[in-house]
N, CA, C and O atoms as a MOPAC input file, in Angstrom:
PM7 MOZYME 1SCF
protein

 N      0.80700 1    -1.19600 1    -0.13800 1
 C      0.05300 1     0.01400 1     0.25400 1
 C      0.63400 1     1.30100 1     0.07400 1
 O      1.51900 1     1.45500 1     0.91600 1
 N      0.50100 1     2.35000 1    -0.71700 1
 C      1.18300 1     3.48000 1    -0.76500 1
 C      0.29800 1     4.82300 1    -0.40400 1
 O     -0.83800 1     4.91500 1    -0.86800 1
 N      0.75200 1     5.69600 1     0.29700 1
 C      0.32000 1     6.90500 1     0.64400 1
 C      1.41400 1     7.87700 1     0.25300 1
 O      2.60700 1     7.72300 1    -0.00600 1
 N      0.52600 1     9.04100 1     0.29900 1
 C      1.34700 1    10.49300 1     0.01100 1
 C      1.15200 1    11.46100 1     0.91700 1
 O      0.09100 1    11.76600 1     1.46200 1
 N      2.69400 1    12.14500 1     1.12200 1
 C      2.44500 1    13.31200 1     2.15300 1
 C      1.86800 1    14.30700 1     1.48500 1
 O      1.89200 1    14.54200 1     0.27600 1
 N      1.29600 1    14.93300 1     2.44100 1
 C      0.65700 1    16.33400 1     1.83700 1
 C      1.59900 1    17.28100 1     1.52400 1
 O      1.57800 1    17.99700 1     0.52300 1
 N      2.83200 1    17.27200 1     2.82200 1
 C      3.62800 1    18.39900 1     2.61400 1
 C      4.30300 1    18.25400 1     1.37000 1
 O      4.24300 1    19.27200 1     0.67900 1
 N      4.96400 1    17.24100 1     0.84400 1
 C      5.56300 1    17.56000 1    -0.37700 1
 C      5.48000 1    16.70600 1    -1.52300 1
 O      6.21000 1    16.87200 1    -2.50100 1
 N      4.35000 1    15.51300 1    -1.41700 1
 C      3.89100 1    14.74600 1    -2.50500 1
 C      4.62300 1    13.67000 1    -2.26100 1
 O      4.07400 1    12.82300 1    -2.96600 1
 N      5.59900 1    13.09600 1    -1.66300 1
 C      6.39600 1    12.25900 1    -1.53000 1
 C      5.44600 1    11.08000 1    -1.29800 1
 O      4.62600 1    11.04100 1    -0.38100 1
 N      5.68300 1     9.86800 1    -2.45800 1
 C      5.18000 1     8.64900 1    -2.26500 1
 C      5.50600 1     8.27700 1    -0.71800 1
 O      6.39800 1     8.86500 1    -0.10600 1
 N      4.86300 1     7.44900 1    -0.24400 1
 C      5.28400 1     6.14200 1     1.29900 1
 C      4.92100 1     5.19900 1     1.25700 1
 O      3.74500 1     4.99400 1     1.55500 1
 N      5.73500 1     4.20700 1     0.87700 1
 C      5.53800 1     2.43100 1     1.16600 1
 C      5.18400 1     2.58700 1     2.33400 1
 O      5.81900 1     3.28700 1     3.12300 1
 N      4.11800 1     1.96100 1     2.62900 1
 C      3.28400 1     1.80000 1     4.51000 1
 C      3.81300 1     0.37700 1     4.63700 1
 O      3.53900 1    -0.49900 1     3.81700 1
 N      4.58000 1     0.19200 1     5.69800 1
 C      5.02000 1    -1.09800 1     6.18100 1
 C      4.04300 1    -1.73700 1     7.08500 1
 O      4.30300 1    -2.87100 1     7.48800 1
 N      3.01600 1    -1.18900 1     7.43400 1
 C      2.12100 1    -1.82700 1     8.15600 1
 C      0.83200 1    -1.09900 1     8.18800 1
 O      0.54000 1    -0.06200 1     8.78300 1
 N      0.06400 1    -1.92900 1     7.35700 1
 C     -1.05600 1    -1.67300 1     7.02900 1
 C     -2.18100 1    -1.69700 1     8.23700 1
 O     -3.09800 1    -0.87800 1     8.28300 1
 N     -2.05800 1    -2.36700 1     8.85700 1
 C     -2.97400 1    -2.64700 1    10.37600 1
 C     -2.67100 1    -1.40300 1    10.98900 1
 O     -3.58300 1    -1.09400 1    11.75600 1
 N     -1.70900 1    -0.52300 1    10.95900 1
 C     -1.75800 1     0.35700 1    11.48900 1
 C     -2.42000 1     1.55200 1    10.77500 1
 O     -3.17900 1     2.25700 1    11.44000 1
 N     -2.23300 1     1.79300 1     9.68700 1
 C     -3.08900 1     2.85000 1     9.00000 1
 C     -4.62200 1     2.73000 1     8.97300 1
 O     -5.23100 1     3.66300 1     8.45000 1
 N     -5.32200 1     1.69400 1     9.47400 1
 C     -6.81400 1     1.37900 1     9.44400 1
 C     -6.92200 1     1.84900 1    11.04600 1
 O     -7.96800 1     2.37300 1    11.42700 1
 N     -5.83400 1     1.65000 1    11.95200 1
 C     -6.26200 1     1.60600 1    13.59400 1
 C     -6.38000 1     3.31600 1    14.12000 1
 O     -5.45400 1     4.08800 1    14.36800 1
 N     -7.60200 1     3.51700 1    14.16700 1
 C     -7.71100 1     5.03600 1    14.39400 1
 C     -6.61200 1     5.18400 1    16.09200 1
 O     -6.05800 1     6.26100 1    16.31200 1
 N     -6.50900 1     4.44200 1    16.72900 1
 C     -5.79700 1     4.86000 1    17.89200 1
 C     -4.44700 1     4.92400 1    17.60000 1
 O     -3.75500 1     5.21800 1    18.57500 1
 N     -3.83700 1     4.73300 1    16.52600 1
 C     -2.40800 1     5.11600 1    16.20200 1
 C     -2.16200 1     6.07900 1    15.07800 1
 O     -2.26400 1     5.73400 1    13.90100 1
 N     -1.76900 1     7.53300 1    15.53300 1
 C     -1.49100 1     8.55400 1    15.25800 1
 C     -0.44500 1     8.52400 1    13.83400 1
 O     -0.53000 1     9.33400 1    12.91000 1
 N      0.42300 1     7.52100 1    13.90800 1
 C      1.58300 1     7.14800 1    13.01800 1
 C      1.86100 1     5.91300 1    12.29800 1
 O      1.76600 1     4.83200 1    12.87900 1
 N      2.16500 1     5.99100 1    11.19300 1
 C      2.50800 1     4.65400 1    10.49500 1
 C      3.82100 1     4.86800 1    10.28200 1
 O      4.38400 1     5.96300 1    10.27500 1
 N      4.62600 1     3.08600 1     9.99300 1
 C      5.59300 1     3.11700 1     9.68600 1
 C      6.02500 1     3.24900 1     8.35600 1
 O      6.00000 1     2.09900 1     7.91600 1
 N      6.37700 1     3.94600 1     7.54200 1
 C      6.69500 1     3.55600 1     5.94700 1
 C      8.00800 1     3.94400 1     5.26000 1
 O      8.73000 1     4.51700 1     6.07700 1
 N      8.54600 1     3.84400 1     4.11800 1
 C      9.42000 1     3.92200 1     3.24900 1
 C      9.17900 1     5.08200 1     2.64200 1
 O      7.95700 1     5.21500 1     2.56400 1
 N      9.75700 1     6.01300 1     2.16000 1
 C      9.99300 1     6.95100 1     1.15800 1
 C     10.10300 1     6.51600 1     0.13700 1
 O     11.12300 1     5.82700 1     0.13200 1
 N      9.45100 1     6.50500 1    -1.13300 1
 C      9.58800 1     5.83300 1    -2.64500 1
 C     10.95100 1     7.04500 1    -2.94300 1
 O     10.56600 1     7.96700 1    -3.66100 1
 N     11.97100 1     7.12100 1    -2.63900 1
 C     12.58100 1     8.34600 1    -3.14400 1
 C     14.33800 1     7.26100 1    -4.04300 1
 O     15.20900 1     6.60800 1    -3.46900 1
 N     14.16800 1     7.52500 1    -5.36200 1
 C     15.71100 1     7.03000 1    -5.61300 1
 C     15.11800 1     5.33300 1    -6.38600 1
 O     13.96800 1     4.95300 1    -6.60600 1
 N     16.65700 1     4.52400 1    -6.67000 1
 C     16.40000 1     3.37100 1    -6.74200 1
 C     16.87100 1     2.36400 1    -5.52400 1
 O     16.71000 1     1.15100 1    -5.65800 1
 N     17.38200 1     2.84300 1    -4.48700 1
 C     17.92400 1     2.26700 1    -3.51800 1
 C     16.51000 1     2.49400 1    -2.31000 1
 O     15.78100 1     3.48200 1    -2.20900 1
 N     16.48800 1     1.70400 1    -1.81500 1
 C     15.14600 1     1.33900 1    -0.87500 1
 C     15.78100 1     2.04600 1     0.41700 1
 O     16.90700 1     1.68300 1     0.75700 1
 N     14.93900 1     3.30200 1     1.35300 1
 C     15.27900 1     4.23800 1     2.15000 1
 C     14.75000 1     3.41800 1     3.75600 1
 O     14.02900 1     2.45800 1     4.02500 1
 N     15.37900 1     4.18800 1     4.37800 1
 C     15.27700 1     3.61400 1     5.99500 1
 C     13.74600 1     3.85300 1     6.53500 1
 O     12.95900 1     4.66400 1     6.04600 1
 N     13.52900 1     3.12400 1     7.46200 1
 C     11.90000 1     3.43800 1     7.64500 1
 C     11.79900 1     4.42200 1     8.34500 1
 O     12.71800 1     4.88600 1     9.02100 1
 N     10.61900 1     4.88100 1     8.26700 1
 C     10.65100 1     6.32500 1     9.36800 1
 C      8.94300 1     6.27800 1     9.69000 1
 O      8.09700 1     5.73100 1     8.98400 1
 N      8.77000 1     6.85600 1    10.68600 1
 C      6.98300 1     7.31000 1    11.04000 1
 C      6.58000 1     8.39700 1    10.79900 1
 O      7.06700 1     9.47500 1    11.14000 1
 N      5.36000 1     8.12000 1     9.99300 1
 C      4.69200 1     9.31700 1     9.29600 1
 C      3.66000 1     9.98800 1    10.33800 1
 O      3.53700 1     9.32700 1    11.36900 1
 N      3.16700 1    10.75100 1    10.29700 1
 C      2.03600 1    11.31100 1    11.25400 1
 C      0.72500 1    11.30600 1    10.27700 1
 O      0.64500 1    12.04000 1     9.29200 1
 N     -0.39100 1    10.29700 1    10.71500 1
 C     -1.15500 1    10.21600 1     9.73800 1
 C     -2.02300 1    10.84600 1     8.80500 1
 O     -2.49500 1    10.58900 1     7.69800 1
 N     -2.09600 1    12.47700 1    10.30000 1
 C     -2.79500 1    13.52700 1     9.65100 1
 C     -2.08200 1    14.20700 1     8.40700 1
 O     -2.66500 1    15.13400 1     7.84300 1
 N     -1.02600 1    13.84300 1     8.02600 1
 C      0.04200 1    14.49300 1     7.22100 1
 C     -0.32300 1    13.59600 1     5.80200 1
 O      0.29100 1    13.81100 1     4.75700 1
 N     -1.08300 1    12.87200 1     5.87600 1
 C     -0.89500 1    11.90300 1     4.57500 1
 C     -2.11700 1    11.60800 1     3.90900 1
 O     -3.19600 1    11.64400 1     4.50000 1
 N     -1.98200 1    11.28400 1     2.56400 1
 C     -3.79300 1    10.97700 1     1.41200 1
 C     -3.38900 1     9.97600 1     1.03500 1
 O     -2.50600 1     9.28500 1     1.54300 1
 N     -3.96000 1     9.79900 1     0.15300 1
 C     -4.18100 1     8.47800 1    -0.95700 1
 C     -3.30500 1     8.85800 1    -2.06500 1
 O     -3.57300 1    10.03900 1    -2.28300 1
 N     -2.51200 1     8.51900 1    -2.77500 1
 C     -2.06800 1     8.85300 1    -3.82300 1
 C     -2.99700 1     9.75000 1    -4.87700 1
 O     -2.44500 1    10.60200 1    -5.57300 1
 N     -4.53300 1     9.50400 1    -4.96900 1
 C     -5.49800 1    10.06800 1    -5.63200 1
 C     -5.48900 1    11.34600 1    -5.20200 1
 O     -6.18300 1    12.00100 1    -5.97900 1
 N     -4.95200 1    12.15800 1    -4.17300 1
 C     -5.04700 1    12.93000 1    -3.28400 1
 C     -6.38700 1    13.06600 1    -2.57600 1
 O     -7.00800 1    14.11700 1    -2.41700 1
 N     -6.61800 1    12.26700 1    -2.31200 1
 C     -8.20300 1    11.78100 1    -1.07500 1
 C     -7.78700 1    11.60900 1     0.07500 1
 O     -6.90700 1    10.75700 1     0.19800 1
 N     -8.20200 1    12.25500 1     1.17000 1
 C     -7.95200 1    12.27400 1     2.46700 1
 C     -8.19900 1    10.75600 1     3.08500 1
 O     -9.11200 1    10.11200 1     2.56800 1
 N     -7.59600 1    10.26700 1     3.94100 1
 C     -7.80700 1     9.04700 1     4.46900 1
 C     -9.11500 1     9.00600 1     5.59800 1
 O     -9.36700 1     9.93200 1     6.37000 1
 N     -9.67000 1     8.07600 1     5.53400 1
 C    -11.59700 1     8.33900 1     6.29400 1
 C    -11.28900 1     8.59700 1     7.60100 1
 O    -10.23400 1     8.41300 1     8.20900 1
 N    -12.22600 1     8.99700 1     7.92000 1
 C    -12.20000 1    10.00600 1     9.56900 1
 C    -11.89100 1     8.60200 1    10.28800 1
 O    -10.86500 1     8.53200 1    10.96600 1
 N    -12.72900 1     7.48200 1    10.17200 1
 C    -12.58200 1     6.22500 1    11.03000 1
 C    -11.19200 1     5.69400 1    10.88100 1
 O    -10.92200 1     4.60000 1    11.37900 1
 N    -10.18900 1     6.46000 1    10.16400 1
 C     -9.11100 1     5.69300 1    10.48800 1
 C     -8.09300 1     6.41100 1    11.22400 1
 O     -6.96500 1     6.04500 1    11.55600 1
 N     -8.69800 1     7.49600 1    11.41300 1
 C     -7.28800 1     8.65500 1    11.73600 1
 C     -8.18400 1     9.42500 1    12.99600 1
 O     -7.46900 1    10.31900 1    13.44700 1
 N     -9.63700 1     9.37100 1    13.78200 1
 C    -10.18400 1    10.08700 1    14.52200 1
 C    -10.81800 1     8.59700 1    15.60500 1
 O    -11.72100 1     7.89700 1    15.14600 1
 N    -10.22800 1     8.29500 1    16.97800 1
 C    -10.44100 1     7.42000 1    17.68300 1
 C    -11.93700 1     7.76600 1    18.26400 1
 O    -12.56400 1     6.86000 1    18.81300 1
 N    -12.50700 1     9.07700 1    18.14500 1
 C    -13.98100 1     9.24800 1    18.85100 1
 C    -14.90600 1     9.73800 1    17.55200 1
 O    -15.89100 1    10.46700 1    17.67300 1
 N    -14.39200 1     9.18400 1    16.23700 1
 C    -15.69300 1     9.82300 1    15.23700 1
 C    -16.95600 1     9.22400 1    15.14900 1
 O    -17.83500 1     9.67800 1    14.41800 1
 N    -17.11600 1     8.10000 1    15.94400 1
 C    -18.17900 1     7.94200 1    16.14700 1
 C    -19.28200 1     8.62800 1    16.76600 1
 O    -20.47200 1     8.60800 1    16.45000 1
 N    -18.34700 1     9.60800 1    18.26200 1
 C    -19.17300 1    10.19600 1    18.81500 1
 C    -19.48100 1    11.94800 1    18.00200 1
 O    -19.88600 1    12.94700 1    18.59700 1
 N    -19.21300 1    11.86100 1    16.87800 1
 C    -19.38800 1    13.17700 1    16.11600 1
 C    -20.36500 1    12.87400 1    14.91800 1
 O    -20.42500 1    13.79500 1    14.10300 1
 N    -21.16200 1    11.74400 1    14.63700 1
 C    -21.98200 1    11.20000 1    13.80400 1
 C    -23.35000 1    11.98500 1    14.14900 1
 O    -24.38300 1    11.72300 1    13.53400 1

């Protein structure tokens, strides 16, 4: 799975898809896709990520209290 940084548009390869959909985890582990060599894993704040199509992540993936706002 790939996500995109809102800040610079860099593609990020997600290393733990479970963390992406877990609203209790505000960050995910991933690798920036830059160049031909594999980059070191980093932590990324889910609030600063989108899908590659620039669509925001679903609120139920990012907000632990999303059901109380319905």
